[in-house]
N, C-alpha and C positions, 0 to 999 in steps of 0.2 A: 458461682462454680460449684465444685462438688463440697458439700459443707463438712462430710466427715473425713475428707481427706486431705484438705489444705494445710491445717496447721499440724497434723501429724507430720506430713512431709516435712514442713518447714523445720520443725523442732528435731527429727531425726536427722536433718543434714548438719545439724551443729557438730555433733561428734565427728563427722569426716571432714570439717573444714581444711585440716590441716594437710590433707592429702588431695585436695582439689587440683592444686597445679599440677600433680602427678598425674591426675586422670585426665586433664584438659586436653583436647584431642587438637590437631593441628588442623586449621580451616583447609576444607576441601576446596580443590581446584574450581574456580568460579569463572564461566562463560562470560564472555563480553557482553554485557546488556546495556541498553541506552539508559543513561542516567537522567534523573531530574532533580533539581535543588532550587531553592529559592534565596535570593539576597532580599533580606527584609530587615525592618527596624520598629521600633515601637511607634513611630510616625512617618509621615512622609519626608521629614527632614533627615530622620535616622537611616532611612531606606537609601538616600542619596547618598550619605556617608558609607553605607555598607558597599554601594555600588563602587564609589571611588577607593573603599579600601581594597575592593578585589582587583581594580582594573589598573592602579597606579602605586607603585613604589614612591616614586619621586616625580614631581612636576614643578617646574619653575614658576608656572603660570596656572591660575584656576580662574574657571568662571562662576560667577555668583548671581542668582536671579531669585526673583520672589516665588515662594511656593504657594502664593495665595490668589494669583490670577496668572493666566495663561500669556496673554498677547505679547509682553515684552522679552517672554523667555522663549519663544518656540524657535527662533532661529538659532538658539545659543549652541545646540549641538555640533554647528557647523563650526563655529568659533572655537569650541571645546577641541575637535579634532585639529584645528590648524595650529593651536597653541600647545599641543599636547598635554592636556590637562582634563580633569573632572569638571562636570558642572555640579555646582552644589545648590541648595536651596536653603533660604531663611525666610521668616516672617519680614513681611515688608518695615515693620516699625521698631524692631528689636532684633540684634545678630543673634541667630541660634547659639546657644552656649558651646555647641560641641564643634562649632566651624573652627574656632582659633585652634585647639588641639590638633585638629586634622590639617590645618594648613602647615603649621609645625612640623607634624608628622612627613608631609611631602617634601617638606623644605622650599615652600611657595616664596616667590620674591613678588611677583605680581597678581594683582585680584582685578579682573574684569568685572564691571558692575552692569548689568544688563537694564535699561530703562531709566526713565528720569526719576525724581526724588519721590514720588507717588510710589513707584515701585520699590526703591531701595530707599530708605531714608538717610538724609545727610549723617544722622548720629552713628548709622553703621558704618559709613565711609570713615568718620572720625575715628572709631573705634579702631579700624582695620589700620588707618594710618599712623594711630598712635603706636601701634604695636609695630611698625616698621616695614609695612607693606606698600609697594607703590600701586596707586590706584587708576584705572584707567575706564571711565564711565562711557559706555555707547548708549546713546538714548536719542530719541526724536520727539516730535510733538506727540506721538502717537506710536502704537506697534508698527505701522507702516514705516515710519520715520526709523524706529529703532532697529528694523529690519534693514533698512538700506544702510545704515552705520554698520551693522554687523558685516553685512555682504561687503563695503568697503574695506573693513579690516582683515576680511579673510582672503579677499582676492581683488586687490584693485583693479584687475582687468580680468573679465571673463565674457566669452561670446556666447556661452550658455547660462541659462538659469532655470530653476525650478520655480512656478508660481503657485500659491496655495492660497486659502481662503483665511484671511487674518481674522476673523470674526468665529471661527470654530478652530479646535485644535486637531481632531483626529488625523486628518489628511497630511497636516504638517508632520505630524509624528510618524506616519507610515514612511514616508520619505527620507525623513531627517538622517537616519544613520547612514542611507546610501549617499545622500548629498554630501554628507560630512566625509566620508569615506574617500570620494572624489574630488572633494574640493570645490564642489560646483554650490554657488550662492544660492539661497532660499529667500526669495522675496513674496511679499503677500499683496493681496488684492481684495478690494471688497466683492460682493458677489456679482454685482452689474456695472461697476465703475473702476477704473484704475486710479488709486489715489497719486495725487502729485509727487509725492515722495517716492512711490515707487518708478513711476515714469523718469523721474531725475535719476534715481540709480540705474535704470536700464540706459540712460545716456552716458552717464559717469564710467559706467563699467563696460561699455560697449556691447552689450547684451544685443545678438542678432537672432537668437533662438530660444524658445522656452518650451518647456514641458509642463501643460497643466496636471495638476492632481486634483481628481475630484469630479463630479459629473456636472451637468449644467445648472442643477440646483444650487451648487455651492459657488461655480463661476460659470457664467452665463456666456451664450453666444456674443453678448453685447460687448463684453470684455475682448473676445477674439477678435470682433470686428475693429475695436479701438486699437489693438495692437496691429492689425493689418494696415490702419488709417494713419498711423504715426509718420513724421516727415521722413523717418527712417524706419521703414517698416519691420516689425519682428514676427519672425515665422513662428507658427504652432507647430513644432515637430510632431506631438502626438497629445493625447487626452488620456491618461490613465485613471479609469474608473470603475465603479461599481455602483450598484443599485443602494448601496448604504455604505456607510464608513467601514464595516468589517470587509464588505465586498471590494471595496477601494483599497483596503489594505493588501488584502490577497493578491489582488490585481498588480499592484506595485511589487509584491514578492515574486510574482511568476513572471512579469515582464521585464524585470531588471535581474541582473547577474549577482547572486550572494553566494558566500562561502555558507552553505547550509549545513555543514557537519554540527554546528553548533545553533541552536535556535532560541532567541530571548523571546520571552513571553511577558506582556504587559496588560493592564485593564484599558479597555477603550472608553471606560466610563470616566476618567480624569486623566489629566494630564503629567503629573508630576514624576510619578515612577518611568513611565514609557519616555519621556524628554530627558531624564538623568541616565536612563539606561540604554539610551540612543547614543549617547556619547562613548559608553562602553563597547556597544556593538560596533560602530564605525571604526574602531581600532583594527579590526580585522575583516570588515565589511559582512559580519553576520547580519542576518534578518531579525527583525522585531515583529513578532504577531501581535495584533491587538484582540483581546477575548471581552465578552461581557462578563457580568457577573452572575448570570445565572445561566442554565442548562436548559434544553439543547443548544449546544453551538451553532452558529452558522454554518451551513452545508460546506461552501467555500472554505472556510477556517477548518474544519474538521478534516476535509479532503487534503489538504497542505499538511495539517500536522501528522495525519496517518502516512503520507508519502515521505515525510522526512522521517518518521520513527522506523518505518520500513527499511530506509537506507541506513539506519544506525544512528542517526543523529541525537546528539543529548540536548537535554531542554534547561533552561535556567529561567525561572520565573521572578519577575521583580514585583516587590510587595508584598504585605503579609495577607492573613485569611481575609479581612475587611476589604481588601482590593481584589484578590482572585480567591473565592472561597474553595474550600476542599472539594465541592463536588465538580467545581470547573478543573481543578488540578488532577482528580481522577479521570476526567475525560481527555484532558492532555496527554494522561499517562497511558490509558488504556486505549484510547481511540474509539470508545463507544459512546453512543450520543447520550446514554443514561448508563454511566460506569456505575457498578456495584461493588463493593468494598469487601473485602475477606480479610477479617480479623482472627488472627491466628494465635491461641494462648499456647504459651510453652511453661510446663510444670516441672519443676524441678524432682528428681527421682530421690530416694532415700540415701542412696551411697554416691552417686554421680554429682549431684549438686548442681552446681551452675554450669560445670561441663556437659551435664545431661540435657540442659536447656539449649546449650549452644548447638549439641549436634542433632537435637531436633530440628533446629532451623537449616543444620546443611544437608538434611536428607530432602529439604524442597527442592524439587528438580528445576534446571535453569531453562527458560530464564524466568527467576523467582516470582517475577510480575505477572506471569500468566496464572499462578494460584494464589498469590497473597497480596496483601498491601501493607497491612500492620502486623507487628508481632508484639505480644505482651506477655513478657516474663513475670511470673509471679514472685516479685522480689518483696514488696512491702506489706506491713499490717500494723494496725495500730497497737501502739505500747501499751500493756496492761496496766502502766501507771495511771493511764487515763487522763494525762496533761497535754493531750493533742501532740505528742512527738510520734515518730514513726521508728518502727524497728524494722529490722532486716538481718537473716542470718549471714549475708554476703558482705556485711560492712567491714569485717574483718579481712577481707581479700577483696578491697575496692577496685582492685585491678581487673576482676573478672567484669565488672560493669563495663570497662571501655573495651575488653576484648570483645564481648557480646555486641554491644552498639555498634563499633567499629564495623564487625563481620555483616551485621545486618543492614547497616548502611552499604556497605559495598556490594550488597545484591539489591540496591535500589529499594529497600523496603523501610518503612518508619517503625522506631521503637517507642512503644506506648507501656511502660511498666504498670503492673497492675498493683492496688494497694487496697486490702481486704480488712474485714473485721478482725477485731482480737477474737479468737475462737474458744476463749475461757468463760466469758461471761457478756450478757448482753449490756451489762451496765458501764462497760468500757466505751461502746459508741454512744450511749444514752448520754453520758457524762461530758464527752467531747461535743458532740452536737449540739447540746442545748446550751452550751456556755458560747457567749460571744468571743471571749478572751481565748479560749482553747480552740475554737474555729479557726481564729487567725492565727494561731501558732500551727495548726496543722497546714494552713493554707500556705503559709512561710516554708513551712519544711518540704512540702510537696513542691513548691517553686524552686527552692534552692538545690533540691537533689536532681529533679530532672535537668535543669539547668547544668549542675555539675557534671553529670554524665552525658551531656549532648543528646538526651532522649528528646522526642518529636511530641510528647503529651502525656496524658496519662490515663489509665482505665479506673474508676472509682467502682470497686465491688464490696460495699459495705451492706451487709446482708442481716448479721446478728443484732438486733437492736429494737426497742420496745415500739409497739404501735405509736404510742403516743409521742415518740420522737420523730415521726414521720414528718410534720412540718419542719423540723429542726433540719432534716436531711435536705429539705428542699431549699432551705434558706441557706445551708452551707454550700448547696451546687449554685446557688445564684450569686453567692459571694466570689467562689472559686473560678467560674467561668469566665468574667471578663478579666480577671486578674491573669490566667493564663492565655486567653486571647491576646490580650495587649502584647503579649512576648511570642505570639504567634506559635501557639502550642494547642494540639488537639486535645479535646476531652470527650471521653466516651464514660458511659454509665452503663453498668450492668445491673439489670434490675431482675427480680423473680418473675417468674410468668404468672399473670392473672387472667381470670376469668370472671364472669358474673358472680360465680359461686364461691370464689376463694376471697371472701369478705376480710379474712385474717390478714391479707397481704394489702389492706388499704393504705399501709405505711409508705407504699410506694405510688405516688400520685402521678401518673404516667404523663399527663396532659402538661402540668407544670414543670416536671423534671425535663420533659423533651424540650423545652424552651431554654433549658442551659447547658446543652451539650450539642457537640456536633453529630453524634450518633448515640441512640438508646440501644444498647445490645439487651435484648429479652430473652432470657435463659429458658428457652423452651426444651427442657431436658429435666430429667430426674423427677418424671411425672410418678412413676413408681418408684418409692425411696425406701419403703419398708415392707415390700410384699412383691412377689414376681409379676412382671408386666413389662411392657414397653418402655423404654427410657423416654421417648418421644413419639408417642401416637400421633399420628396424621392427622386425625379429627382434631384431636385437643390442641395441635399447633394451629390448625384454623380456626379454632374458637378463640384461642389467644390473640391472633393477628385481628380477628373481626373486632374482639373487646378494646383491643390498641386503637382502633381506627374509630371506634364508637365513642371513645375518649377524646377525640379530636386531635390526636397525634398524627402528624405528617409521616406517613410509612414511608417516606423516602428516606428519613431520618433513622429507620427502624433496621437493626441488624437481628436476624433470625437466629437463634441457638440451634447449633448442628452438634450432636454427641457422637465423639470419636470412640467412645468407650460402651461397653454392655455391662451388665451385671449377673454374676452367678450366684444365685440363693439356694440354700438348703435348708430343709425342714427341721425344725426342733421335733417335732412328733411324726416320723415317717409313716405312723399307722393311718394318718391322715393327710397325706403330703399335699392336697389341693387346698386346704383350709389356709386360708391367709393368715390367721392367727398363729399359726405354727411356724411363722418367719419372722425375724427380725433385723435390723441394720447390722446387728452383731455378727447374722449369718450370711454376709454378703460380701462377695470378692469382684472387684472390678476386673474387666477383662477388655483387651483390644481384640480385633478381628482375627490377628495371628499372633502368635507368641512374640513378645517384643524383643528387639535386637538392641542390645547395649555393648559398651566398651568393655565392661568386666564379666567375663563368664562366668565369673561365681557372685555375681551381684545379685541378690533377691528379687531387686525390681526389675530384672531382666528375666527372671524365671516364672513370670505370670503367664501361663499357658493361654493362647488365644483361644476364642471360641471355635474356630474352625478345626483347630489342633484336638481340641476336646471332642468334637464332634467325629473326628477320625478316630481317635483312641479309644472311644467308647462304644462305636459302632453305631450311633446315635441317629435317630430320624429327623432331619430336618423339617419343621413346620413353620407355618406363618400365622401371625396374629394380624390378619390384614396385610399390611405392607412390612411387619417386622418381624424377622426370623427369631425362633426359638426352639429350643430342643430339651429334652429331658434325659439324665443318666444317673446312676446309682453307684455309690463308691463307699466302702467303709461304713455299709447300712445306712447312709444318708442319701435323701433323695435331693437331686439338685434339679433346677429350672434355670435355663441360661438363655436370657434375652439380650438381643445385640443389633447392630447395624451391620449391612452388608451393601454390596453395590446397588442392589434393587432398591433396598430402603431408602439409602443415601439420595439415590436418583429420585425416587418419589418426594423426598423432603424438599430438596433443592430445586424441584419443579414448582415450589410454591413462589419462587422468584418470579415466575413468568405468570403467575395467577395474581399475584398482588403487587404494587409499586414498591417493594422494600428495598431498603438501600444495601442490602447484602446479608452477609452471615457472621457471626461469632462461633468459633469452633473450639471445644473444649475436649481434648487439647492434644496438641502434637506429641505429647507422650506416648499417648496410645496407638500411635500410627507408626512407629518406630521399626517396621517391616517391611520389605521391599514389595512382597505380595500384598499388603494393604496400600502401600503408595501407588502400586501398579493399577489398582481398581479404584482409589479414591480421586487422584490427583486428575485424570482425564475428566471425571464428572466435574470437579470443581471450574476447570477451565471451560467446558461446555455450559455451564449454567451461570457462569459469573462473567464470562468475557464474551 
């Protein structure tokens, strides 16, 4: 971010904290927007518990299946709906520790175990019985017998059934929520032969018609012929299928009738999340969409999701980042084959404090997801004690955190607070990063803080440290990333822009750091930081991108820095105003495109005249340094040169997203665009280039 501004802003806020609550604006009205959220835990077992917690306050009966293999569990969703309880998962040999507390929360009395003792060990049954639960085990010799036993329990008599391949899980998961909601048995077959257990189930249940789920590669025509040739022939009503498991899933969703006002999404690469989630979806006959772990998504999936989004549906994702990565979530949210991320920083003004940050987000038009994805408030920095602890000027008003996070979440955006360096000395970051014990303290503090406020991750912006500390920074990120990913938190790192000539920035190892983040935000701005010139010259930005790519960084992970601010320099010696030596950082004022609009008309932070206002005030002539606008003016015998960005230069920089496979943008900061004139020019460009 901007080196000279951050700590000054933070320290100046301390004096005004007592009046923040008075300045805090009421949230602006928010238009209805499609929402997207996750139900996830640290493990597949925890995800199942999170789903149970969402769907059931009480349940007299619960289904328990193994989370280590799918065959015995596949038909369990239908049973869960029948008994009115969730489907929980446990390792086969030992009861997952959180199961007993969940059974107690639900007030359960009976636990249905799916599969034989190889699937659910007798020791698990003994533990449950010792804790007072009635046990009913539904099992057969194999998955076909278990499915038959479940079907008999669900519906002793049924003229119809669904038939799926019992050797694969995706097709069963595609139909399970619908079958459960309708109380229709789900039976299994081998790809080319009906098992005896399934044939017996057809007879005992009185099945006369079946619907096949999957193409001929998973249920061959030989099975169809067997059904027709039975003493009591069974009619195949239809075959719902596609060219692969994802096409079959969308075919099910389109050919059957669901309440699609809410759409659940699960990975199609593994069974647990979709299996347990389908029990929740079955309650109100909502669909479950299966997606891969990589983009682009199958065209049929993307089309279905886009239709539902256009219709105003909300989405709930089952599983953490390991199951459905951030990139896939971005596609679900935006509908783009390759969704680009918009990271928008919120910067506290000297007098408004956290209220100013809140107001910056409130100015994003609706729906906010047309323009932004991640909001990063500049809240935290390393404590100058260099002990690994975090400081924040907002801690004495902790309620401000919740106000901000709740509002951002209400607009379907994510909150990733930023933690920056101490700006007093590089020794602070050096001492923390080079110490294993202090890194551990810092990681623990980051984890505790973002969990306490309900944030969705963190932005690491450590800039002020010695070159020799670079490897320790990389080590810190290697330690932090898995800790936060296990909690389903995003990790973004902001790094200073490098080209082959900036050897003094070798402390930022782009290649290695990119392996430890979800996104690497390269701050392609402040190219001219001590003498007049464009904040982010287009040619230089291209050089940075090319350098990054040459370092072996996947550009899909890279967020390109976009400056929302300009700078007004004035010469020390006006006799030679064009000499760069006559300028210094001390003679520089950051400016937005237009004069900022704030809550307090007497606030000095709101009185920073915008570039266009100065242009008009001094009747200056607008010129361009290639794409970047600038002008000169003289006041009080001081010669000024103002470089800034406008719609034309922003458009040129955002066009780099089409030239390179970049992951999106990181923009510093919303504070500089709190003017409707700026918003009217900038936000249509964001939507055009990002969406």
